[in-house]
N, C-alpha and C positions, 0 to 999 in steps of 0.2 A: 975218309969218305963221309964219316958220320958228322964231322964238324960243319961242312958247308950246308948239308941238308938241314941240320938243326937250326943254323942261322937263318936259312930261308923260311923255315916254318915259323921261327920266332918273329921275323919281320912281317910275315903274312898275318900272324895273329895280332901283332901290334897294330897293323893297318886296319884290321877288322874292328878291333876295340876302339881305335881312334874314330872310325866312321860312326860306330854305335854311340860313342860319347857325344859326337857333334850332332847326330840326329836325335839322340835321346829317345830311342825307340823302345828300350827295355825299361819296365817300371822299377826294377831294383837298382838301377844306376843312380848314383848321387853325383852332384856337381863336384864335391870335394874329392870323392874317389877318382873321378876323371882327371882332376888337376894332379893328384898324386901320381896317377899312372902315367900321365903325359908329361909330368915334371914341369908344369907351368908355374910361373910366379903367382903370388896371391893377388897382386894388383891387376893382373891381366884377366879380363873377362872372357868367358867362353861364349861364342856367338851361337845362339840357338834361335831358330825362326818359330815364332808363335803368331801367325797372322790371324787365325780364327779367334783367339783369346782377345786380342786387341780390338777387333771390330765389334764383338759383342759387348765389351766393356764400354766402348764409346757410345753404343746405342742406348745402354742403360743410363749412362750419365745424361744424355740428351733428353730422354723421356722424363727423368726425375726433375730436371730443370724446367721443362715445359709445364708439368703439373704444378710445380711451385709457382710459376708465373701466373697460371690461370687462377689458382687459389687467391693469390694476392690481388688480382684484378677484380674478382668477384667480391672480395671483402671491401675494397675501396669503393666499388659501385654501390653496395648496400649502405655503406656509411654516408656517402655523399649525396645519393639520389633518393633512395627508397624511404629512409627514415624522415627527411624533411618533407617529402611529398605527402606521406601519410599524416603527419602532424598538421600540415596545411589543410588537407581534406577534412579532417576531424574538426578543426577550428572553424572552417567555412560552414560545415553542416550545423554546428552549434549556433553560429551567427544567424543562419537562415531560420532555424527554429525560434530563436529569440525575436527575430524581426516579425515572424508570423504571429507570435503571441502578442507582440506590441501592436500589430495591425488590428488584431481582433479586439483588443481593449480599446484602441482608438475608434474603431468602427462602432463599438457599443456606445462609447461616449458621444460620438457624432449622432447616432440614432436617438439617444436620449435628449441631446441638446437641439435636435432639429426643430422641435416644436417651439422652443424659446426663440431660436434664430428667426423662424418664419414670422412669429408674432412681433418680434422687435423690428424686422424689416417692414412689416405692415404698418407699424406705428410710425417709423421714419418716413415712409411714403406718404402717410396721411398728413404728417406735419409739414411736408413740402408742398403737397397739393392743396391743402386747406389751412392757410396760416391763421384763420379766425379762431381755431380751437385754442382755448386758454392753456397755459403751461401747467396749471394744476390738474387739468383733465388728463394731459399727457403723462404726468408723473403718476397719477392714480392708475392709469392703464398699465404702465410699466411695472408697478408694484403687483398689480393683479396677474400680469403675465409671469413674473418671476415666482409668485406664490403657486401658480398653476403648474409650472415646470417642476417645482419641488415635489408637489403631490404626484405628478406623473412619474418621477424617478423612483418613488417609493412603491409603485405598483409592480407586482410580480405575477408571472404566469402560474395559474393553479396547477397543481400536480395532477396528471392524468391517471386513470385507472390502469392497473397492471394487466387487465384483461385485453386492453386495446393496444399494448405495446407492439405485439406482432403485426397488427394491422397498420400502425403508423410506420413501421419499419419499411413497408412496401411502398408507401406514398412517395411521390417525387419531392425533391428538396424545396421547390418553390411553393408547394402546398403547405409545408410546415411554416414557411416564412409568412405566407398570407394569413394563416390561421392564428399566428401569434399576435399578441397585443402588446405593443411597445409603448402604449400610452399616447400614440399619435392620432389625432382626429382631424384629418384634412378637411372633411365637410364642415366642421365647426368653424374653420377659418373663413370659409366662404359665407357663412351665415352670421358673421359678426356684424353688428350695426356700424362698425367703423370702416367697412369696405366701400369707401366712396370713390367714385371715378373709375372703377374696374369694369372692363369689358367682358361680357359673357358670350363666347362664340356660339354656345348652344342655342341662344335666342335668335340667331341669324341664319340657322340652318333651314333649308327648304325641305318641307315634308313631301316626299315623292312616293310614299307608300301607297296612298290612295290612288294615285295615277297608275301604279304598276300592277296592282291587283287585278283590274279588269282585263289587262292584256294576258296575264298568266291564266286567268279563267278561260279566256277565249281560246288559248292554245290547247288547253286540256280537252275541250269538247270539240266534236266534229259532226254536228248534225243532231237530229232527233229521230226517234223511232216510236211508232204507235203499235200496240198489241193488246190483246184481250186475254183474260184468264177465266176459266169456268171449271168447276169440279163436279163430276157425276158421282153422287154418293152410292147409287145402286151398283154401278159397274166399277167403282173406285178407280176412276180415270180422270186425269187432269188434261184439259183441252187448252192448248196454246194456239192463238190465232194471230199471225203476223199480218198487220194491215198495210202499213206504209212507212216510208222514211223521207225525211226532208233535209235539204241543205247538206248533202254529203260532199266531201272534198273531191276534187278532180284528181284522178290517178293516172289518166292517159295523157298523151301528148296533145290530143285534140281538145282538151279541156273538159272531158267528161269521164264517166266510170261505167263499169259493168257490174253492178252490185248484186250480191246474194247474201243470205243469212243462214248461219248454223245455229241449231238450238240444242242445248244440253239441259238435263235436270240433275244437277250435281248432288251428291258426289259420284253418281253413275255416269261414266263417260263412254261406256260401251254402247249405250243406246243414244243415237244422235239423229237429228233430222236436218234437212237442208231445203231451202226454197229454190225456186227457179231463178236463173240468171236473167236480169233485165238489162238490155243493151243500151249503152250510150244515154244514160240519164242520171241526174243527181237527186231526183225526187221520185223514186220508184214506188209503185203500188203493187204489193204482193197478194194480199187477201188469200192466205193459205192457212189451213188448220192442221195441227199435229196433236197426237194423243199419247200421253205417258201413263201407263198403269202404275199406280202407287197407292198404298193404304193411306187412309186418312190420318192415322196417328203419326205417320212419317212426314207429313207435309211441313210440319214446323221445322224439321231439320234439313229440308231440301232447299236448294237454291236454283233459280232459273238463270241460265247463262246464254246470252245472245251474242254471237260474234258476226260482225259485218265485214265481208271480204269484197275485193275487186277482182273479177275473173280476168285471167290472161291466158290466151290460148297457147302461147309459145314459151312461157316462163312460169315461175312460181307465182301463185296468187298473192296479191298484196292485201294485208289486213288494214282495214280502215279504222275499226274501233270495236269496243265491246260494251255490253250492259250486263250487270250482275244484280239480280233482284234477290236479296237475302231473305226477306220476310214476305212470304206469299200471301199472308193475311193482312198486309199493310193497308190496302184500300177497301177490302170487303171480306166477307166470309166465304167467298167463292161459290156460294149457292146460285148466284146468277152471274151472267157474263159482265165483266167489268173492264172498261177501257182504261189503259194506262199509257202515259207518255213518259219517256225517259230520254235524258241526254246521252248521246253516244260518247263514251270516254275514249280518248286517244290511246292506242296500243299498237305495238309492232308485232307482237307474238301473242298467241293465246295463253292466257293465264291458267295455270293448272291448280286445281284445288288440292292443297297438300294436307289438309286436315286441320283440326283444332286441338288445343290443349287447355285444360282447366286447372288452375292453381289458385291458392290463397296467399295473401301477404299479411303479416302481422309484425309490428315493431314495438318494442318496449324501450322507451327513452331512458328510463332510470337504469336499466341494465345494459343498454346499448346493444340489444340483440334483435336481429332481423330473422324472421322465420318464414320460409317459403315452403308451403306444403303442396307437392305435386299430387293432384287428385286423380285425374284420368285424361285420356285422349280419345278422340273419335274421328272416324273416316280418314285415317292416315293413308298416305300414298303407298301402294304396294311396291316393294323394292326387290322381292325375290321372285324366282321363276314360278313358285307355287301360288302366286297371287297374294301372299301375305308378307309380313315383315317381322323382325325381332327387335322391337323398339325399346329404347331406354332414354332417359332424360339427363342431360348434362347442363348444370347451372354454373355460369362463370361470373365472378364478381369483378367488374371493370371500374377503373379509375383513370380518367383522361386517356382512354384508349388502351391502357395497359391492363392485362389480366393479372389480378392479385391472387385469387384463389379459384378453385373449381371443385365441384362435387357432383356425384352421379347417383342415379337410382339403380334399382335392380333391372335385369333384362326380362322382358316378357316375350315368350316364344310364340311364333305363328299366330299373330293377331294384328288387326288393324284398329281395335278399340280396347287398348290396355287400361287396366285400373291399378294405380300404384298406392295412393294414400301414404306417402312417405314424406317426412319433414326434413328440410335442409336448413341449417342454422349458420348464420354469419354474425360475427362480432364487429359492429360498426359504431364508432362514437357518434353522438348526436350532431356534433359540429361538422362531421364529414358526410352527412346524409345527402346533402345537395350536390356532392361531388362524385358520387358513385352511381352505378346502374347495374342491372342484372341482364345477362344474355342467356335465354333459355333455348337450348338446342335439343330437338328430338332426333336421335340417331338410330340407324339400323345396324345392329350388331352382325358382323360377318366373321365366321370362324377362320376363313382363309382370306387374306387381303385386308384392305383398309375398311373401317366402318364408314358408312355413307351418311350424309346429312339429309334427313327428310325435310325438315323445315326449322325455322328459328322465329323467335319473337323477343322483343326487348322491352323492359320496363325501367323507368327512371324519369328524372326531370328533363333529360335531353331526348327522351324517346318521343314518338309521334302517336297521336290518336289515343287509342285505348290504353297503350302502355303508359303514357304520361298521366292519363286520368286515374288509372288504377293506383299509381304511385302516390298521387296527391290525395286520393281518398284514404290510403293507408296512413299517411302523415296526419290527415285531419282527424282520424278516429284511431288513436293509438290504443294498444292492448286489445284490439278487436280484429279477428281474422276476417278478411274480405276476399271473396272468391269471384272470379270472372272467367268466361271463356275467351280465349285469344286465338285468332287465326294464325296459322303458320305461313311464313313467306320464305322465299328462297334467299 
């Protein structure tokens, strides 16, 4: 009984070991051990399934091959494209730099030789247009021209002072070119006695300046006004009597106006008077008197302001013009009634008296130093709610409309008549004095918000009126401070 049972058990054990060897599920099983147990020949391979190992090995091989191909492609691109392009860019940049240097040298040579070429062309033209000139004269002219060009080439620009290098750095490029002396003298060519047969267009220009000035003057004035002034020394009262007006412009559609006059004694604008309105007339007769209480010592600083308006019932009144009498003692001492005639200047809005500023100018040509001393201001416009201002002065150095430098004074609190006595210095070479100007701005300081401009004035050769005259007086009397009062404008 025991024999068949043991045979069955042995067969069952062999089948289990065979399955384990085929599946290789135990880690201790070896392939040789399985062959010996199963009695397989050495050349016969045992079939074992390894699907996961084969897939992972194939993926690793594909990734490595792809990275190798990418590295080869990048190396080839760097060798074939990047290195030649970079070398080409460097060579082209060097060529551009060399061409620019050559152009500069050629331009300098052209500028130096321009005088010789122009003189030679003039000599050639003369020889063609006037064949009577002997050949010896032409040869002597050419020798003189060549000798002159050699002298011009030897001239160099003098070295400028180091103090003005910062000023010249701000100037436009064309200003440097115009100020440099290349030895060219175009006016001398026109003044040569050999310029025969040349036409000068400036001799044929029509002078229309004289014909245009009367028209401009006629446009600025719009009629005349007649008034009288008298001062009562006992009561310290100035009496202004508006008499009549003539040739006023028509403001209505019917060809007439309804004029009336407003009277101020500046800088006080709180006290004002007004005449009656005269209907439909261009030559009204007012004959009205107005009284301004003012001390005698203040009369010299007061201005009489007359504004002529056209009354309109249904819209805003149109301003015809204004008259400002700055010097009340111009015609008499005001002890007796004096009749005054004035042209009514055209204006669209009432001009506001912004005040005046007093400053001095002094220029030292040897040192190239311009000194502007801000002395004081008077009768400034009130910018704050309190009826005062916090003024300070800002001075800007201008050149062809560009601001090169700016400097400021200290701030004076709660006043309309500040006193500064502060000097502001600019370093300007003498050769650039006719190209610069000064813009003086009186500002109102505000702790919160932007600082507001009370008024400005300008001095320089391009300025108008007193600003130009003050500048010319400073240049005429160097090393001497010259002070003037300047009115402020908007």
